[in-house]
C-alpha positions, 0 to 999 in steps of 0.5 A, a space after each residue: 902190920 907184921 914185924 918187918 913193918 914195925 922194924 921198918 917204922 921203928 927205923 924210919 921214926 929217928 931223931 936227929 937229936 932229942 933235947 929237953 925242949 924237944 920232949 916239950 914240943 913232942 908232948 904239946 904235938 901229942 896233946 894237940 893231936 889228942 885234942 884234935 880228935 876229942 880223946 883224953 890221954 896220958 903222956 910220959 917221955 923219958 931220956 936215959 930213964 929220966 923223966 923229961 915230961 909227964 902230963 895227964 889230960 883231963 879225964 885220965 887218971 892215976 891208972 894211966 900212970 901205972 900203964 905208961 910205966 909198965 909199957 915203957 919198961 918194955 921199950 927199956 928192956 927191949 929197945 923196941 916199941 911195946 906194940 912190936 914186942 907184943 906181936 913178936 910174942 904173939 907170932 911165936 905162939 905165946 904172950 909176953 906175960 906167959 914166956 918173958 920171965 918178966 913180971 907182968 906187974 912191972 912190964 906189959 907188952 901193950 901198944 903205946 911205948 915207942 922207942 926214941 931213937 937218935 940217929 948214929 946213937 940208937 935208943 935213948 928213951 921212950 915216949 909213952 901214950 896211955 889212955 886209950 885202947 892198946 892199938 890207939 895208943 900205939 897209933 897215937 904215939 906214932 902219929 905224934 911222933 911223925 907230926 913232930 918229925 914232919 914225916 
């Protein structure tokens, strides 16, 4: 998937609204999807940098917590998915760690964190998955949002 396709995906996966109840339901959608595939993931959802939901499925650990905070900070900083930002630096012939001037200990442009965008408002938060490979973390968060939005 190229950058333009990533941008298209981000513009398609927008919410009409995003309440605390929506966060709970999105989390449950992600948990159900992971269970269907026999995977264990950690999930973190924020609105305006306030945690609304965090869940670590059996088989995940504190390490996953560190990862989702590092990935979600990328979304907070750039208002794009952590996967998109990693790809953008890669296409420029470098890496986020090498060229962003942001601490790799605090920011990781690896797949798994996706912006929560509300139509007519913009990015208001993030949903982050950790526990699989960066590509699978990204795929899971995208599929979870699609299922939640029924797209």
